C-alpha positions as CSV (number, residue, x, y, z in Angstrom):
1,M,40.6,-12.0,-3.0
2,N,41.4,-13.2,0.5
3,V,43.8,-10.3,1.0
4,K,41.1,-7.9,0.0
5,N,38.6,-9.4,2.4
6,E,41.2,-9.3,5.2
7,L,41.9,-5.6,4.6
8,K,38.2,-4.9,4.9
9,S,37.8,-6.8,8.2
10,Y,37.8,-4.7,11.4
11,K,37.7,-5.3,15.2
12,T,37.6,-1.6,15.9
13,V,34.0,-1.0,16.9
14,K,34.0,2.2,18.8
15,E,30.4,2.4,19.9
16,V,27.1,0.4,20.0
17,S,24.1,2.7,19.9
18,G,20.6,1.3,19.5
19,P,20.6,-0.7,16.2
20,L,23.9,0.9,15.1
21,L,27.6,0.1,15.2
22,F,30.2,2.8,14.8
23,V,33.4,1.2,13.2
24,D,36.7,3.0,13.0
25,L,38.1,2.4,9.5
26,Q,41.7,3.2,10.7
27,G,42.4,5.2,7.5
28,K,42.1,2.1,5.3
29,G,39.0,3.3,3.4
30,G,37.6,1.0,0.7
31,V,34.1,0.9,2.3
32,S,31.2,2.5,0.5
33,Y,27.7,3.7,1.3
34,G,25.1,0.9,1.2
35,E,27.7,-1.8,1.4
36,I,26.8,-5.1,3.2
37,C,28.9,-6.4,6.0
38,E,29.1,-9.4,8.3
39,V,29.1,-8.7,12.0
40,E,30.6,-11.5,14.1
41,T,30.0,-11.6,17.9
42,G,32.5,-12.9,20.4
43,F,30.5,-16.1,20.5
44,G,30.9,-16.7,16.8
45,E,27.3,-15.7,15.8
46,R,27.1,-13.9,12.5
47,R,24.7,-11.1,11.6
48,R,24.2,-8.9,8.6
49,G,24.5,-5.2,8.5
50,Q,24.6,-2.3,6.0
51,V,26.6,0.9,5.9
52,L,24.4,3.9,6.5
53,E,27.1,6.6,6.5
54,I,30.9,7.2,6.3
55,T,32.2,10.4,8.0
56,N,35.6,11.2,9.4
57,N,36.9,7.7,8.8
58,L,34.0,6.3,10.8
59,A,31.5,3.8,9.3
60,V,27.9,3.8,10.7
61,V,26.5,0.3,10.3
62,Q,22.9,-0.8,10.9
63,V,22.6,-4.4,12.0
64,F,19.5,-6.1,10.7
65,E,19.2,-8.7,13.5
66,G,19.8,-6.0,16.2
67,T,22.8,-5.2,18.4
68,S,21.7,-7.2,21.4
69,G,24.8,-9.0,22.8
70,L,27.3,-7.0,20.9
71,D,30.2,-5.2,22.6
72,T,33.1,-3.0,21.4
73,K,35.9,-5.5,22.3
74,S,35.0,-8.8,20.8
75,T,32.8,-7.8,17.8
76,S,34.4,-7.9,14.4
77,V,33.0,-6.4,11.2
78,R,33.8,-7.6,7.7
79,F,32.8,-5.6,4.6
80,I,32.0,-7.7,1.6
81,G,32.0,-5.1,-1.2
82,K,28.4,-5.6,-2.3
83,T,25.0,-3.9,-1.7
84,L,22.1,-5.7,-0.2
85,E,20.6,-8.1,-2.8
86,I,17.7,-10.7,-2.8
87,G,17.3,-13.7,-5.0
88,V,14.1,-13.5,-7.0
89,S,12.0,-16.2,-8.7
90,E,8.5,-16.9,-9.8
91,E,8.5,-19.7,-7.2
92,M,8.1,-17.0,-4.5
93,L,4.4,-16.9,-5.3
94,G,2.5,-18.7,-2.6
95,R,5.3,-18.4,-0.1
96,V,5.7,-16.6,3.3
97,F,8.9,-14.8,4.2
98,N,10.1,-12.7,7.1
99,G,11.1,-9.1,6.8
100,R,14.6,-10.0,5.5
101,G,13.2,-12.2,2.7
102,E,13.9,-15.6,4.4
103,P,11.2,-18.3,4.1
104,I,9.2,-18.9,7.3
105,D,6.5,-21.2,6.1
106,G,8.4,-24.4,6.4
107,G,8.8,-24.8,2.7
108,P,12.1,-25.3,0.8
109,Q,14.6,-22.5,0.1
110,I,13.9,-20.5,-3.0
111,I,16.1,-21.3,-6.0
112,S,16.6,-17.8,-7.4
113,E,16.6,-17.1,-11.1
114,E,18.7,-14.0,-10.5
115,R,19.8,-11.6,-7.7
116,R,18.7,-8.0,-7.5
117,D,19.8,-5.0,-5.5
118,I,16.8,-4.2,-3.2
119,S,17.2,-0.4,-3.9
120,G,16.0,-1.0,-7.5
121,N,17.2,0.8,-10.6
122,P,16.3,4.4,-11.3
123,L,13.5,4.5,-13.9
124,N,13.7,7.0,-16.7
125,P,10.6,9.2,-16.5
126,V,10.4,9.2,-20.3
127,A,10.0,5.4,-20.2
128,R,7.0,5.6,-18.0
129,E,3.6,4.8,-19.5
130,Y,0.6,6.8,-18.2
131,P,-1.7,4.6,-15.9
132,R,-5.0,4.1,-17.7
133,A,-6.3,0.6,-17.0
134,F,-8.9,-0.4,-14.3
135,I,-8.2,-2.8,-11.4
136,Q,-11.3,-4.2,-9.7
137,T,-11.1,-4.6,-5.9
138,G,-14.5,-6.0,-5.4
139,I,-15.2,-3.1,-2.9
140,S,-18.0,-0.9,-4.2
141,T,-16.8,2.4,-2.7
142,I,-13.3,2.0,-4.2
143,D,-14.4,0.6,-7.6
144,A,-17.2,3.2,-8.3
145,L,-16.0,6.4,-6.6
146,L,-12.2,6.0,-6.0
147,T,-11.2,3.7,-8.9
148,L,-7.8,2.0,-8.6
149,V,-5.7,2.3,-11.8
150,R,-2.9,0.0,-12.9
151,G,0.4,1.7,-12.1
152,Q,-1.2,4.1,-9.5
153,K,-0.1,4.8,-5.9
154,L,-3.3,5.0,-3.9
155,P,-2.8,4.9,-0.1
156,L,-5.2,4.0,2.6
157,F,-5.3,6.6,5.4
158,S,-6.5,5.0,8.6
159,G,-6.3,5.4,12.4
160,S,-5.4,3.2,15.4
161,G,-8.1,0.5,16.0
162,L,-9.7,0.8,12.6
163,P,-10.0,-2.3,10.3
164,H,-7.4,-1.2,7.7
165,N,-5.7,-4.6,7.9
166,Q,-9.0,-6.3,7.1
167,V,-9.6,-3.9,4.2
168,G,-6.1,-4.5,2.9
169,A,-6.5,-8.3,3.1
170,Q,-9.8,-8.1,1.4
171,I,-8.4,-6.1,-1.5
172,A,-5.4,-8.6,-1.8
173,R,-7.9,-11.5,-2.0
174,Q,-10.3,-9.9,-4.4
175,A,-8.3,-7.6,-6.7
176,K,-8.2,-8.6,-10.3
177,V,-7.8,-7.1,-13.8
178,L,-10.6,-7.5,-16.3
179,G,-9.8,-9.4,-19.5
180,E,-8.6,-12.8,-20.3
181,G,-5.0,-14.0,-20.2
182,E,-3.9,-11.3,-17.8
183,A,-1.6,-12.7,-15.1
184,F,-2.2,-11.0,-11.7
185,A,-0.2,-11.3,-8.5
186,V,-0.1,-9.6,-5.1
187,V,3.0,-8.7,-3.0
188,F,1.9,-8.1,0.5
189,A,4.4,-6.6,3.0
190,A,3.5,-6.1,6.7
191,M,5.8,-4.1,8.9
192,G,5.8,-3.9,12.7
193,I,2.7,-6.0,13.1
194,T,1.9,-8.3,16.1
195,A,2.1,-12.1,16.0
196,E,-1.7,-12.2,16.0
197,E,-1.9,-9.9,12.9
198,A,0.7,-12.1,11.2
199,R,-1.4,-15.2,11.9
200,F,-4.5,-13.4,10.6
201,F,-2.9,-12.5,7.2
202,Q,-1.4,-15.9,6.7
203,S,-4.4,-17.9,7.7
204,D,-6.8,-15.7,5.8
205,F,-4.9,-16.0,2.5
206,E,-4.5,-19.8,3.1
207,R,-8.2,-20.3,3.9
208,T,-9.4,-18.5,0.8
209,G,-6.8,-19.9,-1.5
210,A,-5.5,-16.4,-2.3
211,L,-2.0,-17.3,-1.1
212,E,-1.3,-19.1,-4.4
213,R,-0.9,-15.7,-6.1
214,V,0.5,-13.8,-3.1
215,V,4.1,-13.2,-2.0
216,L,3.8,-12.5,1.8
217,F,6.4,-10.7,3.8
218,L,5.9,-10.4,7.6
219,N,8.0,-8.2,9.8
220,L,6.9,-8.5,13.4
221,A,6.9,-5.8,16.1
222,D,9.6,-7.5,18.1
223,D,11.9,-7.8,15.1
224,P,14.7,-5.3,14.9
225,A,13.6,-1.8,13.8
226,V,16.2,-1.7,11.0
227,E,14.6,-4.8,9.4
228,R,11.6,-2.6,8.7
229,I,13.7,-0.3,6.5
230,I,14.5,-3.1,4.1
231,T,11.1,-5.0,4.1
232,P,9.3,-2.7,1.6
233,R,12.3,-2.5,-0.6
234,I,12.6,-6.3,-0.7
235,A,8.9,-6.6,-1.5
236,L,9.2,-4.0,-4.3
237,T,12.2,-5.8,-5.8
238,V,10.2,-9.0,-6.1
239,A,7.3,-7.0,-7.6
240,E,9.6,-5.4,-10.2
241,Y,10.8,-8.8,-11.2
242,L,7.3,-10.3,-11.5
243,A,6.0,-7.2,-13.4
244,F,8.8,-6.4,-15.8
245,E,10.3,-9.8,-16.4
246,K,7.4,-12.2,-16.0
247,D,4.6,-9.8,-17.3
248,Y,2.4,-9.9,-14.2
249,H,0.2,-7.1,-13.1
250,V,1.3,-6.8,-9.5
251,L,-0.5,-5.1,-6.7
252,V,1.8,-4.2,-3.8
253,I,0.2,-3.6,-0.4
254,L,2.4,-2.1,2.3
255,T,1.2,-2.0,5.9
256,D,1.9,-0.1,8.1
257,M,4.0,2.7,6.6
258,T,3.8,4.5,10.0
259,S,5.8,1.7,11.5
260,Y,8.4,2.1,8.7
261,C,8.7,5.8,9.4
262,E,9.0,5.4,13.1
263,S,11.9,3.0,12.5
264,L,13.5,5.8,10.4
265,R,13.0,8.2,13.3
266,E,14.6,5.6,15.7
267,I,17.6,5.2,13.5
268,G,17.9,8.9,13.0
269,A,17.9,9.4,16.8
270,A,20.7,6.8,17.2
271,R,22.8,8.6,14.6
272,E,22.1,11.9,16.5
273,E,20.7,13.5,13.4
274,V,19.0,16.9,13.7
275,P,15.3,16.1,13.8
276,G,12.7,17.6,11.5
277,R,8.9,17.8,12.1
278,R,7.8,15.8,15.2
279,G,11.2,14.2,15.5
280,F,11.2,12.5,12.0
281,P,14.3,12.9,9.9
282,G,14.5,15.8,7.5
283,Y,14.8,13.4,4.6
284,L,11.5,11.6,5.3
285,Y,10.0,13.0,2.0
286,S,12.8,11.8,-0.2
287,D,13.0,8.4,1.6
288,L,9.3,7.8,1.1
289,S,9.6,8.7,-2.5
290,T,12.2,6.0,-3.1
291,I,9.4,3.5,-2.1
292,Y,6.3,5.1,-3.7
293,E,7.9,6.0,-7.0
294,R,8.7,2.3,-7.7
295,A,5.1,1.9,-8.9
296,G,4.1,2.4,-12.5
297,R,4.1,1.0,-16.0
298,I,7.0,1.0,-18.5
299,I,6.6,1.5,-22.2
300,G,7.0,-1.8,-24.0
301,K,6.4,-3.9,-20.9
302,K,3.2,-5.8,-20.4
303,G,3.3,-5.9,-16.6
304,S,2.6,-3.1,-14.1
305,I,3.1,-2.3,-10.4
306,T,0.3,-0.7,-8.5
307,Q,0.8,0.3,-4.9
308,I,-1.6,0.6,-1.9
309,P,0.4,1.8,1.1
310,I,-1.6,1.6,4.3
311,L,-0.7,4.1,7.1
312,T,-2.2,4.8,10.5
313,M,-2.5,8.5,11.3
314,P,-1.5,9.2,14.9
315,N,-4.6,10.8,16.6
316,D,-6.3,10.7,13.2
317,D,-4.3,13.7,12.3
318,L,-4.2,14.3,8.5
319,T,-1.5,17.0,9.0
320,H,0.9,14.6,10.6
321,P,4.1,14.4,8.6
322,I,3.5,10.8,7.4
323,P,0.1,11.3,5.7
324,D,1.0,14.8,4.8
325,L,4.1,13.8,2.8
326,T,2.5,10.7,1.5
327,G,-0.3,12.8,0.0
328,Y,2.3,14.9,-1.9
329,I,3.9,11.8,-3.5
330,T,0.9,9.6,-4.3
331,E,-2.2,10.1,-6.5
332,G,-5.0,10.4,-4.0
333,Q,-6.1,8.6,-0.8
334,V,-8.7,6.3,0.5
335,Y,-9.9,7.5,3.9
336,I,-11.0,4.9,6.6
337,D,-13.5,6.8,8.7
338,R,-13.9,6.3,12.5
339,A,-17.4,7.6,12.6
340,L,-18.6,5.1,10.0
341,H,-16.7,2.3,11.9
342,R,-18.6,3.3,15.1
343,K,-21.9,3.0,13.2
344,G,-21.0,-0.6,12.3
345,V,-20.3,0.1,8.6
346,Y,-17.7,-2.2,7.0
347,P,-15.6,-1.3,5.1
348,P,-15.8,2.2,6.8
349,I,-14.5,4.1,3.7
350,N,-15.7,7.6,3.5
351,P,-15.7,8.8,-0.1
352,L,-16.0,12.5,0.7
353,P,-12.4,13.2,1.9
354,S,-11.1,10.5,-0.4
355,L,-9.8,10.9,-3.9
356,S,-8.4,9.0,-6.8
357,R,-6.6,11.5,-9.1
358,L,-6.2,9.0,-12.0
359,M,-9.8,7.7,-11.9
360,K,-11.0,9.5,-15.0
361,E,-8.4,7.8,-17.2
362,A,-9.5,4.2,-16.3
363,I,-13.3,4.3,-16.5
364,G,-15.9,4.5,-19.2
365,K,-16.8,2.7,-22.3
366,G,-14.4,-0.1,-23.2
367,S,-13.0,-0.2,-19.6
368,T,-15.8,-0.3,-17.1
369,R,-19.1,1.1,-18.5
370,E,-20.1,4.3,-20.3
371,D,-22.3,5.5,-17.4
372,H,-19.6,5.1,-14.7
373,S,-18.3,8.7,-14.6
374,A,-21.7,10.4,-14.5
375,L,-23.1,7.9,-12.0
376,S,-20.1,8.2,-9.7
377,S,-20.4,12.0,-9.7
378,Q,-24.1,11.8,-8.9
379,L,-23.7,9.3,-6.1
380,Y,-20.9,11.5,-4.6
381,A,-23.0,14.7,-4.8
382,S,-26.1,13.2,-3.4
383,Y,-24.3,11.6,-0.5
384,A,-22.4,14.9,0.3
385,K,-25.7,16.8,0.3
386,G,-27.3,14.1,2.6
387,R,-24.4,14.4,5.0
388,E,-24.7,18.2,5.1
389,L,-28.4,17.9,5.9
390,R,-27.7,15.3,8.6
391,D,-25.5,17.9,10.3
392,L,-28.2,20.6,9.9
393,V,-30.8,18.3,11.4
394,A,-28.7,18.0,14.5
395,V,-29.0,21.7,15.0
396,V,-32.5,22.7,13.8
397,G,-34.4,19.4,13.7
398,E,-35.9,17.4,10.8
399,E,-39.2,19.3,10.9
400,S,-37.5,22.3,9.1
401,L,-36.5,20.2,6.1
402,S,-38.4,20.2,2.8
403,D,-39.7,17.0,1.2
404,E,-36.7,16.9,-1.2
405,D,-34.3,17.4,1.6
406,R,-35.7,14.4,3.3
407,L,-35.1,12.4,0.2
408,Y,-31.3,13.3,0.3
409,L,-31.3,12.5,4.1
410,N,-32.8,9.1,3.4
411,F,-30.4,8.5,0.5
412,A,-27.3,9.2,2.7
413,Q,-28.5,6.5,5.1
414,Q,-29.3,4.0,2.4
415,F,-26.0,4.7,0.7
416,E,-24.1,3.9,3.9
417,D,-26.2,0.8,4.7
418,Q,-26.3,-0.8,1.2
419,F,-23.5,0.7,-1.0
420,I,-20.6,1.5,1.4
421,S,-21.4,-1.4,3.7
422,Q,-20.7,-4.9,2.4
423,G,-19.5,-8.2,3.8
424,Y,-15.8,-9.1,4.4
425,E,-16.3,-12.0,2.0
426,E,-18.4,-10.1,-0.5
427,D,-16.8,-9.6,-3.8
428,R,-18.9,-7.3,-6.0
429,S,-18.1,-6.9,-9.7
430,I,-18.0,-3.4,-11.1
431,F,-21.2,-4.0,-13.0
432,D,-23.0,-5.1,-9.8
433,T,-21.7,-2.0,-8.1
434,L,-22.9,0.3,-10.8
435,D,-26.3,-1.4,-10.9
436,L,-26.6,-1.0,-7.1
437,G,-25.8,2.7,-7.5
438,W,-28.7,3.1,-10.0
439,E,-31.0,1.1,-7.6
440,L,-30.2,3.6,-4.8
441,L,-31.0,6.5,-7.0
442,T,-34.6,5.3,-7.5
443,I,-35.3,7.0,-4.2
444,F,-35.6,10.2,-6.3
445,P,-39.1,10.2,-8.0
446,N,-38.1,12.7,-10.7
447,P,-34.7,11.5,-12.0
448,K,-34.4,13.9,-14.9
449,R,-34.8,16.9,-12.7
450,Q,-33.1,15.7,-9.5
451,L,-30.2,13.7,-11.0
452,K,-28.4,16.8,-12.4
453,R,-25.0,15.1,-12.8
454,I,-26.2,12.4,-15.2
455,D,-27.0,12.9,-18.9
456,E,-30.5,12.1,-19.8
457,K,-29.4,9.4,-22.3
458,Y,-27.9,7.4,-19.4
459,I,-31.1,7.9,-17.3
460,D,-33.2,6.6,-20.2
461,K,-30.9,3.6,-20.6
462,Y,-29.8,2.6,-17.1
463,F,-32.4,4.0,-14.6
464,P,-34.0,0.8,-13.3
465,P,-37.6,1.4,-14.5
466,N,-36.3,2.1,-18.0
467,R,-33.9,-0.8,-18.2
468,D,-34.4,-3.3,-21.0
469,P,-34.4,-6.8,-19.5
470,N,-33.0,-8.3,-22.7
471,Y,-30.0,-6.0,-23.0
472,N,-26.5,-7.0,-21.8
473,Y,-25.6,-4.1,-19.5
474,H,-22.4,-5.9,-18.5
475,D,-20.8,-5.6,-21.9
476,V,-18.1,-2.8,-21.4
477,N,-18.2,-2.1,-25.2
478,A,-22.0,-1.8,-25.3
């Protein structure tokens, strides 16, 4: 064993470029893609690295702690014959780790139950179970109009300066599955964030008690860029263990995927790769898919993994490669709107450009409530018409509107003020959200004529003036 290790130890670093080392293998071979190595500086400091590429007897190694202080003469590299692994355990719940999976909360080291490759194992598509169960986030716009489904990938599209981190933290605190005996956990991975943002996440989860069910990974902006490449994979490895070995329903929140992609671009530039769109590597789509596709449910397994990747769109550009490619891989998007944010609405989620493609499978009788689908469609249509009329008023004035048009205009304002807007600490149940939607629709005096998206039987049963005060409208099986 010692001989083998000696053969795989090299002091032939040819070049240091950005976060990368280029190591001459001197014709010995025996080094494979993805293999972990130990990088030792001339001062005896040890760092970890991973093989990115082997070409023409040259190994390209990314150093997780960065290449600062390394030179070509005194640096040695020893390849250990393993891929990058992390020890996983249920004890990780309630703990805070850095982007490399090392505890940073002052607690003891984790005693792992097993070690797992952070790249995960390929999942047979035939073994996937179709996502059909509802997850309650406590945020009305998401629960009613953009329903999150267990096993779904539903990204948040945001922009610089918008409160996406607050929305992500609120979802992490409030998310739950309905039904007794269901174990629920959150794996929260933050990449490229500031120290202030890291303090916000940690203190918010500690203050509210949510940290008990959260595994928190924090990669700071001044950490090496290559660390951001492994942070989401470490988080998902922990999520897979909790979901498929310990039967948890796991919600994985990844923020900010834009920082992750920019790290890919930085590494690609150091490797002198031919750039694709806007300088990002040509394999950006396939790389993102190795992260997003690790969500889902497996036939025969009780647990599930649901993903909410958060990404900031440069210049609020939906056609930018990161949101564009993310949209192809995931099942919808939740759009954080700058105009609503400027109006003081929180959370500023605009349902009109947003979408949850799996919503229909997770709502209705036995899951949420029988009127959910029809009510959602009516709220969406009424708000869309109100927004159109608001734009029209800016051109021709409100005097040109009919009385019914004014109802829709008023509804759009009330919808933003009461339905979309809610407090950062406000956790609404799905039933409170649906009831609120019905209350807003009372603005229309002739519901059976004006609420065209809702069946009359639901209007007779749920429209507030018709509601039976003795009936349990919160019974999902009613």
